[in-house]
C-alpha positions as CSV (number, residue, x, y, z in Angstrom):
1,M,97.9,13.4,22.4
2,A,95.9,13.3,19.2
3,T,95.6,10.1,17.4
4,K,94.9,9.8,13.6
5,L,93.8,6.6,12.0
6,Y,95.0,5.8,8.5
7,D,94.8,2.0,7.4
8,K,96.7,2.9,4.2
9,L,99.9,1.7,2.6
10,V,102.8,4.1,3.1
11,R,106.4,4.3,1.8
12,D,108.9,1.9,3.7
13,L,110.6,4.6,5.5
14,I,107.6,6.6,6.8
15,P,107.5,4.9,10.2
16,S,111.2,5.8,10.8
17,I,110.3,9.4,9.7
18,I,107.4,9.6,12.1
19,E,109.6,8.3,15.0
20,R,112.4,10.7,14.1
21,D,109.9,13.5,14.4
22,G,109.3,12.4,18.0
23,K,106.0,10.7,17.4
24,T,104.9,7.1,17.7
25,C,103.0,4.8,15.2
26,K,101.5,1.5,14.9
27,T,102.0,-0.5,11.7
28,R,101.6,-3.9,10.3
29,T,102.7,-5.7,7.2
30,A,100.1,-6.5,4.6
31,N,99.9,-9.9,3.2
32,K,100.4,-10.4,-0.5
33,A,96.6,-10.4,-1.4
34,E,96.2,-7.2,0.9
35,K,99.2,-5.5,-0.6
36,V,97.6,-5.6,-4.1
37,G,94.4,-4.1,-2.8
38,Y,96.3,-1.4,-0.9
39,L,98.4,-0.5,-4.0
40,L,95.3,-0.2,-6.1
41,D,93.8,2.1,-3.5
42,K,97.1,4.0,-3.4
43,I,97.0,4.6,-7.2
44,G,93.6,6.3,-6.7
45,E,94.9,8.5,-3.8
46,E,98.1,9.4,-5.8
47,S,96.1,10.0,-9.0
48,E,93.9,12.6,-6.9
49,E,96.9,14.2,-5.6
50,L,98.4,14.5,-9.1
51,R,95.0,16.0,-10.2
52,S,95.3,18.6,-7.5
53,S,98.8,19.7,-8.1
54,L,99.9,18.6,-11.5
55,S,103.4,18.4,-10.2
56,E,106.4,16.2,-11.2
57,E,106.6,15.2,-7.5
58,E,103.1,13.7,-7.6
59,M,103.7,12.1,-11.1
60,A,106.8,10.4,-9.5
61,D,104.7,9.2,-6.6
62,L,102.0,7.7,-9.0
63,L,104.8,5.9,-10.9
64,E,106.3,4.6,-7.8
65,V,103.0,2.9,-6.8
66,I,102.5,1.6,-10.4
67,Y,105.9,0.1,-10.5
68,S,105.5,-1.4,-7.0
69,L,102.2,-3.1,-8.2
70,E,103.8,-4.3,-11.4
71,E,106.5,-5.9,-9.2
72,E,104.0,-7.4,-6.8
73,L,102.0,-8.9,-9.5
74,G,105.2,-10.5,-10.9
75,M,105.0,-8.6,-14.1
76,D,108.0,-8.0,-16.4
77,K,108.7,-4.3,-16.9
78,K,110.2,-4.9,-20.4
79,K,107.1,-6.9,-21.3
80,V,104.7,-4.3,-20.0
81,E,106.6,-1.5,-21.9
82,A,106.6,-3.6,-25.1
83,I,102.8,-4.1,-24.8
84,R,102.4,-0.4,-24.1
85,L,104.3,0.6,-27.3
86,E,102.4,-2.0,-29.4
87,K,99.1,-0.7,-28.3
88,K,100.2,2.9,-28.9
89,E,101.3,1.9,-32.5
90,K,98.0,0.0,-33.2
91,R,95.6,2.2,-31.4
92,G,97.4,5.4,-30.7
93,G,98.3,7.3,-27.6
94,F,96.4,10.1,-25.9
95,T,98.5,13.0,-27.2
96,K,95.8,14.5,-29.5
97,G,93.2,14.8,-26.6
98,I,90.4,13.2,-28.5
99,V,87.3,12.9,-26.6
100,L,84.7,10.3,-27.9
101,L,81.2,11.7,-27.6
102,Q,79.0,9.2,-29.4
103,V,79.0,6.2,-31.8
104,D,76.0,5.4,-34.0
105,D,75.6,2.0,-35.7
């Protein structure tokens, strides 16, 4: 029997899915402070997966992690969205693909 070590946050139903497939797993529940760190790590992981595939599925995974982090930090979704829109209005979005190369004083 091969053992793989992970130490990463997974979706809530993953342990059940693993067991349904005839495997066993060990899990633990992260405390609040750990959970934020694991979610931040997960953003990096999902971002890399999105970079590799550029798929809607990976975009959905990244959004799920962001929404979970938003909830864990007690942030209001409507307020975050309002701030996003305000910043977009004042500073623009990223639609034009502008790459800043240099600023001279």
